[in-house]
PLY file of the C-alpha trace (Angstrom):
ply
format ascii 1.0
element vertex 138
property float x
property float y
property float z
element edge 137
property int vertex1
property int vertex2
end_header
61.63 43.68 86.21
64.99 43.85 87.97
66.72 47.37 87.25
70.19 47.45 86.29
72.87 49.16 88.35
74.56 52.34 86.92
77.94 51.48 85.35
80.81 53.79 84.94
79.33 55.50 81.83
75.89 56.14 83.62
75.11 58.89 85.88
73.75 58.49 89.42
70.59 59.94 88.68
68.01 59.73 85.72
68.08 63.32 85.24
71.92 63.60 84.93
72.03 60.65 82.69
69.29 62.10 80.33
71.29 65.27 80.14
74.69 63.89 79.64
73.66 61.20 77.28
70.69 62.63 75.19
69.91 66.19 75.80
73.47 67.65 75.66
73.72 66.16 72.17
70.73 67.96 70.83
72.22 71.41 69.65
68.99 73.43 70.02
66.58 74.21 72.92
63.55 73.69 70.67
65.07 70.34 69.61
65.22 69.30 73.28
61.78 70.41 73.92
60.56 68.65 70.96
62.46 65.36 71.85
61.09 65.47 75.47
57.59 66.20 74.16
57.74 63.12 71.81
58.50 60.85 74.96
55.00 61.65 76.25
52.35 59.29 75.37
49.52 61.19 73.55
46.85 59.19 75.16
47.94 59.07 78.94
50.45 61.75 79.26
52.94 59.33 80.74
56.71 59.73 79.60
58.29 56.65 78.44
61.96 56.06 77.56
63.11 52.34 77.58
66.68 53.03 78.51
66.00 55.18 81.53
63.30 52.72 82.65
65.49 49.83 82.67
68.39 51.51 84.41
66.44 53.74 86.93
63.04 52.21 87.28
59.64 53.54 85.94
59.02 56.03 88.64
62.39 57.73 88.50
62.52 57.80 84.69
59.02 59.26 84.34
59.84 62.06 87.04
63.37 62.75 85.39
61.43 63.15 81.83
58.68 65.34 83.22
61.07 67.64 85.22
63.57 67.97 82.31
60.75 68.84 79.94
59.28 71.47 82.27
63.08 72.84 82.65
63.64 72.81 78.79
60.25 74.59 78.42
61.19 77.21 80.92
64.58 77.75 79.26
62.98 78.36 76.03
60.44 80.87 77.67
63.52 82.75 79.29
65.18 83.35 75.93
64.82 86.50 74.26
62.47 86.50 70.90
65.72 87.03 68.81
67.28 83.91 70.43
64.15 81.95 70.03
64.22 83.04 66.00
67.95 81.72 66.01
67.28 78.64 67.83
64.03 77.71 65.83
65.76 78.34 62.64
68.77 76.24 63.56
66.19 73.36 64.63
64.43 73.76 61.21
67.56 73.58 59.31
68.44 70.20 61.04
65.26 68.76 59.74
65.20 66.60 56.44
61.98 68.07 55.21
61.64 71.48 53.57
60.87 74.33 55.84
57.81 75.20 53.81
56.28 71.82 54.39
57.19 72.07 58.02
55.67 75.40 58.48
52.53 74.55 56.44
52.06 71.29 58.68
52.77 73.29 61.94
50.31 76.09 61.07
47.40 73.56 60.02
48.09 71.06 62.94
49.41 73.30 65.56
51.53 70.35 66.64
53.97 72.47 68.37
51.31 72.43 71.12
52.41 69.09 72.32
55.74 70.73 73.42
53.97 72.46 76.38
54.28 70.28 79.55
51.27 69.47 81.35
52.42 71.53 84.43
52.77 74.69 82.40
50.84 77.60 83.78
48.31 79.32 81.79
50.28 82.28 81.30
53.41 80.16 80.29
51.37 78.49 77.69
49.84 81.74 76.45
53.32 83.14 76.02
54.70 80.05 74.35
52.04 79.63 71.77
51.77 83.59 71.01
55.67 83.90 70.55
55.78 80.53 68.50
53.00 81.72 66.24
54.84 85.12 65.83
57.96 83.33 64.89
56.10 81.23 62.30
54.83 84.36 60.74
58.39 85.79 60.27
0 1
1 2
2 3
3 4
4 5
5 6
6 7
7 8
8 9
9 10
10 11
11 12
12 13
13 14
14 15
15 16
16 17
17 18
18 19
19 20
20 21
21 22
22 23
23 24
24 25
25 26
26 27
27 28
28 29
29 30
30 31
31 32
32 33
33 34
34 35
35 36
36 37
37 38
38 39
39 40
40 41
41 42
42 43
43 44
44 45
45 46
46 47
47 48
48 49
49 50
50 51
51 52
52 53
53 54
54 55
55 56
56 57
57 58
58 59
59 60
60 61
61 62
62 63
63 64
64 65
65 66
66 67
67 68
68 69
69 70
70 71
71 72
72 73
73 74
74 75
75 76
76 77
77 78
78 79
79 80
80 81
81 82
82 83
83 84
84 85
85 86
86 87
87 88
88 89
89 90
90 91
91 92
92 93
93 94
94 95
95 96
96 97
97 98
98 99
99 100
100 101
101 102
102 103
103 104
104 105
105 106
106 107
107 108
108 109
109 110
110 111
111 112
112 113
113 114
114 115
115 116
116 117
117 118
118 119
119 120
120 121
121 122
122 123
123 124
124 125
125 126
126 127
127 128
128 129
129 130
130 131
131 132
132 133
133 134
134 135
135 136
136 137
């Protein structure tokens, strides 16, 4: 499939385009993390984004999504716990569903584990899970 050439409104790299046109419009770090995780196929672990694929090709789009997911994940980890609480509260407030239903589902399913990139270290994974579970208990 031929790739389209970036035009005036598109960035020269898939990472820059993803940030400019999508991630910068998601107001919370957790929202960005959740969005990027949702683009990873649960069966194969391969990231998919039709617009990036058409514009930049499969390899560059997958790499952009993967590196962006890793970067946002590390941004989340670097935040102080109070900042994470505020960010997560803002994310939850933006959802259509009641917080109590979301908390109940998250605690039962542990769906938030899908936000962890495949390349995360064991220490990063443990820190993410521990802190998120503390935040959910608050």
